C-alpha positions as CSV (number, residue, x, y, z in Angstrom):
1,M,110.5,77.8,88.7
2,S,108.8,77.6,92.1
3,Y,106.6,80.3,93.5
4,K,107.2,80.2,97.2
5,I,105.6,82.6,99.6
6,G,108.7,82.4,101.7
7,D,110.7,84.2,99.0
8,F,108.1,87.0,99.1
9,L,108.1,87.2,102.9
10,S,111.9,87.4,103.1
11,D,111.9,90.2,100.6
12,I,109.3,92.1,102.6
13,I,111.4,91.6,105.8
14,R,114.5,92.8,103.9
15,R,112.6,95.9,102.7
16,F,111.3,96.7,106.3
17,I,114.9,96.4,107.6
18,K,116.2,98.6,104.8
19,I,113.6,101.2,105.6
20,L,114.6,101.3,109.3
21,D,118.3,101.5,108.3
22,N,117.9,104.3,105.8
23,H,117.4,107.5,107.9
24,L,117.3,109.7,104.8
25,F,114.4,107.7,103.5
26,I,112.6,107.9,106.8
27,I,113.0,111.6,107.0
28,F,111.8,112.0,103.4
29,F,108.9,109.7,104.0
30,I,107.7,111.6,107.2
31,V,108.3,115.1,106.0
32,F,107.3,115.0,102.3
33,I,104.8,112.1,102.1
34,V,103.1,112.2,105.5
35,V,103.3,115.8,106.6
36,F,103.3,117.8,103.3
37,G,101.2,115.2,101.6
38,T,98.4,115.6,104.1
39,C,98.8,119.4,104.4
40,G,95.4,119.9,102.7
41,I,93.8,117.7,105.3
42,W,95.2,119.1,108.6
43,I,95.6,122.8,107.6
44,K,91.8,123.5,107.4
45,P,91.1,122.7,111.1
46,L,94.2,124.7,112.2
47,N,92.7,127.8,110.5
48,T,89.5,127.7,112.6
49,T,89.2,129.7,115.8
50,N,87.6,127.0,117.9
51,I,89.7,123.9,117.2
52,T,89.1,120.8,119.2
53,L,90.6,117.3,118.9
54,N,87.4,116.0,117.5
55,C,87.4,118.7,114.8
56,F,91.0,117.9,113.9
57,L,90.3,114.2,113.8
58,N,87.2,114.6,111.7
59,S,89.2,116.5,109.1
60,F,90.8,113.1,108.5
61,N,87.6,111.6,107.2
62,T,87.3,109.0,104.4
63,L,87.0,111.4,101.5
64,A,90.1,113.4,102.7
65,L,92.2,110.3,103.2
66,L,91.0,108.8,99.9
67,T,91.9,112.0,98.1
68,F,95.4,111.6,99.5
69,S,95.7,107.9,99.0
70,A,94.4,107.4,95.4
71,P,97.1,109.5,93.7
72,L,99.8,108.2,96.0
73,L,98.9,104.6,95.2
74,S,98.5,105.4,91.4
75,V,101.9,107.0,91.2
76,T,103.5,104.2,93.2
77,V,102.1,101.5,90.9
78,F,103.0,103.5,87.8
79,D,106.6,104.1,89.0
80,S,107.0,100.4,90.0
81,V,105.8,99.2,86.5
82,V,108.1,101.7,84.8
83,R,111.1,100.5,86.9
84,L,110.2,96.9,86.2
85,M,110.0,97.5,82.4
86,Q,113.4,99.3,82.5
87,K,114.9,96.4,84.3
88,L,113.4,93.9,81.8
89,E,115.1,95.8,79.0
90,T,118.5,96.0,80.7
91,D,118.8,93.1,83.1
92,A,116.0,90.6,82.3
93,E,118.0,87.5,83.2
94,N,118.6,88.7,86.8
95,I,114.9,89.3,87.6
96,D,113.4,87.0,90.1
97,K,110.2,86.0,88.3
98,S,108.6,84.3,91.3
99,L,109.1,87.4,93.4
100,V,107.5,89.5,90.6
101,V,104.5,87.1,90.6
102,W,104.1,87.3,94.4
103,N,104.4,91.1,94.4
104,V,101.6,91.3,91.8
105,L,99.3,88.9,93.6
106,I,99.9,90.5,97.0
107,S,99.5,93.9,95.5
108,I,96.1,93.0,94.1
109,F,95.1,91.6,97.5
110,I,96.3,94.8,99.3
111,F,94.4,97.0,96.8
112,F,91.3,95.0,97.5
113,C,91.8,95.4,101.3
114,I,92.3,99.1,100.9
115,A,89.2,99.5,98.7
116,M,87.1,97.5,101.3
117,L,88.5,99.5,104.2
118,F,87.6,102.8,102.4
119,N,84.2,101.4,101.6
120,F,83.5,100.6,105.2
121,G,84.9,104.0,106.3
122,S,82.7,105.8,103.8
123,K,79.7,105.0,106.0
124,S,81.0,107.4,108.7
125,G,80.4,110.4,106.4
126,D,82.3,113.5,107.5
127,E,83.6,111.9,110.7
128,Y,86.8,110.2,111.5
129,S,86.9,106.5,110.6
130,W,89.3,103.8,111.9
131,Y,88.6,101.9,108.7
132,S,89.8,104.7,106.5
133,S,92.8,105.4,108.7
134,S,93.7,101.8,108.4
135,A,93.4,102.0,104.6
136,W,95.5,105.2,104.6
137,F,98.2,103.5,106.7
138,L,98.2,100.5,104.3
139,V,98.8,102.9,101.4
140,L,101.7,104.6,103.3
141,I,103.3,101.2,104.0
142,Y,102.8,100.1,100.4
143,W,104.5,103.3,99.2
144,A,107.4,102.8,101.6
145,L,107.9,99.2,100.7
146,A,107.6,99.9,96.9
147,N,110.1,102.8,97.0
148,I,112.8,101.7,99.5
149,D,114.8,100.1,96.6
150,N,114.3,103.2,94.4
151,P,117.7,104.8,93.9
152,S,116.1,108.3,93.9
153,Y,115.6,108.0,97.6
154,H,119.2,106.9,98.4
155,K,122.1,109.1,99.4
156,P,124.5,109.0,96.5
157,G,128.0,107.6,97.2
158,R,131.0,109.9,97.3
159,P,133.2,109.2,94.3
160,D,136.3,110.2,96.3
161,A,135.6,107.6,99.0
162,P,138.3,104.9,99.3
163,I,135.9,102.2,98.1
164,G,134.2,104.3,95.4
165,T,131.2,104.9,97.7
166,D,130.6,105.5,101.4
167,D,128.0,102.7,101.4
168,A,129.7,99.3,101.6
169,T,126.5,97.5,100.8
170,Q,126.8,98.8,97.2
171,L,129.9,96.6,96.7
172,R,129.5,93.3,94.8
173,R,131.4,90.3,95.8
174,G,132.8,88.3,92.9
């Protein structure tokens, strides 16, 4: 068994392409994760009478972004582990072990980067920080990459379609 980073990179590219091709996923991501997920951050400055761009940006401070990011990251990791355990029980021989190893190693590296960026951003106090925004962006990208293969975010196929589904990519070649 070889652990090649090329396998991991090709999987990441595949996931990015799949994100761009799945319009339902993009809409779900933008509306529910980004807009509704950050509702607690951006609604406060909108309720003030004297709103400025600086006031709005400062509402996206480190603490606010961390409060959004930590639960999203926790749920993403938990869901990924549960899906991996289910796959191990049902389809263990078809799991690409090298890909799992790379995913774990890169995930640890990304978590470290996110923690460091939030740490640097915490020095800005209650003001907007590019470091914290970068960490928040990494969390969003991590969530999208981790969930693009999740069947919960896919449009179900129509059973009355001529091929059994309206998504030809779901067909297996023998």
